Structures are given as C-alpha cells and as structure tokens.
Backbone as CSV, one residue per row, in Angstrom:
resi,resn,N_x,N_y,N_z,CA_x,CA_y,CA_z,C_x,C_y,C_z
1,MET,-113.832,18.406,107.618,-113.054,19.499,108.138,-113.643,19.933,109.471
2,SER,-112.819,20.109,110.492,-113.323,20.513,111.795,-113.508,22.028,111.848
3,GLN,-114.432,22.438,112.669,-114.718,23.856,112.816,-113.647,24.509,113.688
4,PRO,-113.263,25.731,113.362,-112.314,26.443,114.208,-112.958,26.838,115.530
5,ALA,-112.140,27.153,116.512,-112.632,27.614,117.804,-112.582,29.143,117.833
6,GLU,-113.422,29.728,118.659,-113.430,31.183,118.775,-112.034,31.683,119.138
7,GLY,-111.565,32.666,118.394,-110.246,33.232,118.652,-109.152,32.689,117.749
8,ASP,-109.406,31.578,117.042,-108.419,31.069,116.092,-108.186,32.118,115.013
9,GLU,-106.972,32.146,114.488,-106.658,33.122,113.446,-106.174,32.433,112.187
10,PHE,-106.574,32.968,111.038,-106.246,32.406,109.741,-105.858,33.535,108.797
11,SER,-105.199,33.186,107.716,-104.882,34.159,106.676,-105.911,33.994,105.568
12,HIS,-106.753,35.018,105.361,-107.807,35.007,104.352,-107.776,36.318,103.581
13,TYR,-108.392,36.311,102.406,-108.604,37.534,101.634,-109.760,38.303,102.273
14,CYS,-109.568,39.579,102.513,-110.612,40.422,103.093,-111.432,41.057,101.980
15,PHE,-112.760,40.925,102.055,-113.653,41.478,101.055,-113.852,42.990,101.221
16,HIS,-113.328,43.556,102.305,-113.476,44.991,102.559,-112.225,45.766,102.152
17,CYS,-111.055,45.367,102.662,-109.828,46.106,102.346,-109.080,45.481,101.165
18,HIS,-109.568,44.352,100.654,-109.031,43.693,99.457,-107.565,43.285,99.604
19,GLN,-107.217,42.809,100.796,-105.869,42.322,101.051,-105.949,40.977,101.748
20,LYS,-104.922,40.161,101.551,-104.833,38.924,102.320,-104.291,39.323,103.679
21,SER,-105.060,39.029,104.704,-104.706,39.492,106.035,-105.036,38.439,107.079
22,THR,-104.609,38.689,108.288,-104.955,37.809,109.400,-106.407,38.060,109.766
23,GLN,-107.183,36.982,109.825,-108.599,37.050,110.161,-108.822,36.309,111.475
24,HIS,-109.496,36.930,112.398,-109.800,36.388,113.718,-111.180,35.737,113.661
25,TYR,-111.249,34.407,113.899,-112.528,33.690,113.832,-113.454,34.137,114.955
26,LEU,-114.720,34.436,114.610,-115.715,34.852,115.594,-116.701,33.736,115.917
27,TYR,-117.460,33.272,114.899,-118.472,32.236,115.110,-118.954,31.709,113.763
28,SER,-119.760,30.628,113.793,-120.355,30.054,112.581,-121.846,29.852,112.784
29,GLU,-122.580,29.886,111.671,-124.011,29.569,111.661,-124.222,28.461,110.643
30,LYS,-124.992,27.432,111.031,-125.276,26.312,110.133,-126.729,26.390,109.674
31,GLU,-126.944,26.010,108.405,-128.288,26.030,107.828,-128.441,24.819,106.906
32,GLN,-129.590,24.180,106.949,-129.907,23.068,106.067,-130.762,23.603,104.921
33,VAL,-130.363,23.318,103.669,-131.139,23.757,102.511,-131.390,22.566,101.587
34,GLU,-132.497,22.614,100.864,-132.828,21.594,99.872,-132.198,21.990,98.545
35,PHE,-131.491,21.044,97.912,-130.879,21.310,96.620,-131.013,20.065,95.758
36,GLU,-131.790,20.162,94.702,-132.030,19.061,93.768,-132.424,17.772,94.495
37,GLY,-133.339,17.895,95.469,-133.860,16.747,96.190,-133.013,16.276,97.348
38,ASP,-131.850,16.850,97.554,-130.979,16.479,98.677,-130.934,17.609,99.696
39,THR,-130.662,17.246,100.940,-130.455,18.242,101.982,-128.960,18.502,102.100
40,VAL,-128.590,19.770,101.988,-127.189,20.173,102.044,-127.008,21.124,103.221
41,GLU,-125.920,20.925,103.994,-125.627,21.826,105.110,-124.682,22.923,104.630
42,ILE,-125.072,24.153,104.868,-124.231,25.303,104.540,-123.761,25.911,105.851
43,ILE,-122.464,26.179,105.936,-121.886,26.783,107.132,-121.352,28.161,106.765
44,ASP,-121.896,29.192,107.393,-121.405,30.556,107.242,-120.499,30.852,108.430
45,SER,-119.218,31.120,108.152,-118.270,31.450,109.205,-117.939,32.934,109.132
46,PHE,-117.841,33.556,110.284,-117.605,34.991,110.356,-116.233,35.254,110.969
47,TYR,-115.464,36.108,110.288,-114.102,36.441,110.687,-113.946,37.947,110.771
48,LEU,-113.122,38.415,111.695,-112.816,39.829,111.844,-111.439,40.090,111.245
49,CYS,-111.373,40.970,110.247,-110.107,41.350,109.630,-109.347,42.239,110.606
50,LEU,-108.108,41.864,110.909,-107.327,42.652,111.852,-106.700,43.892,111.214
51,LEU,-106.783,44.031,109.873,-106.279,45.235,109.210,-107.307,46.358,109.202
52,CYS,-108.534,46.040,108.742,-109.551,47.089,108.592,-110.675,46.988,109.629
53,VAL,-110.639,45.974,110.472,-111.599,45.763,111.560,-113.040,45.656,111.043
54,GLN,-113.214,44.939,109.924,-114.533,44.657,109.369,-114.773,43.148,109.434
55,VAL,-116.034,42.749,109.476,-116.387,41.331,109.550,-116.582,40.779,108.138
56,ASN,-115.963,39.624,107.871,-116.099,38.905,106.613,-116.885,37.623,106.857
57,LYS,-117.747,37.267,105.893,-118.502,36.002,105.975,-117.973,35.091,104.891
58,ILE,-117.588,33.860,105.286,-117.113,32.866,104.335,-118.066,31.683,104.393
59,GLU,-118.633,31.321,103.230,-119.609,30.238,103.131,-118.916,28.940,102.755
60,ASP,-119.241,27.864,103.465,-118.671,26.552,103.169,-119.817,25.569,102.996
61,ILE,-119.757,24.779,101.932,-120.814,23.795,101.649,-120.258,22.405,101.869
C-alpha cells in the first residue's frame, strides 16, 4: 500500500468525536520493532478530523 501525500483526505472514524468524518492526512512516522524474532515496520499515520479539529493516529503494520 502506498503512503498518502500531505493534504490527501480520507473518510475515517474519529476517535474524538466518534463519527465517520473526512480526515485530512498530516504525516506518518515509521518505526522498526522486534516481534517473535522478526523485524516488523509499524507506520503511525496522523490525520486531522475536519469535524472536531482533533488529530487522530492510525497504526498500520
């Protein structure tokens, strides 16, 4: 799956206002973690909810 570009918008569930809303992509952070002897990349993506103007973090493995 390709990473979104800054400013892309998606429909996601907001963890703050508890509604499915338009989320404005801000940025992602990548981290390598050890899990059962393997290295796994975790990507935390941050989105701004356009309804309540709060930042949501979505983790992708």
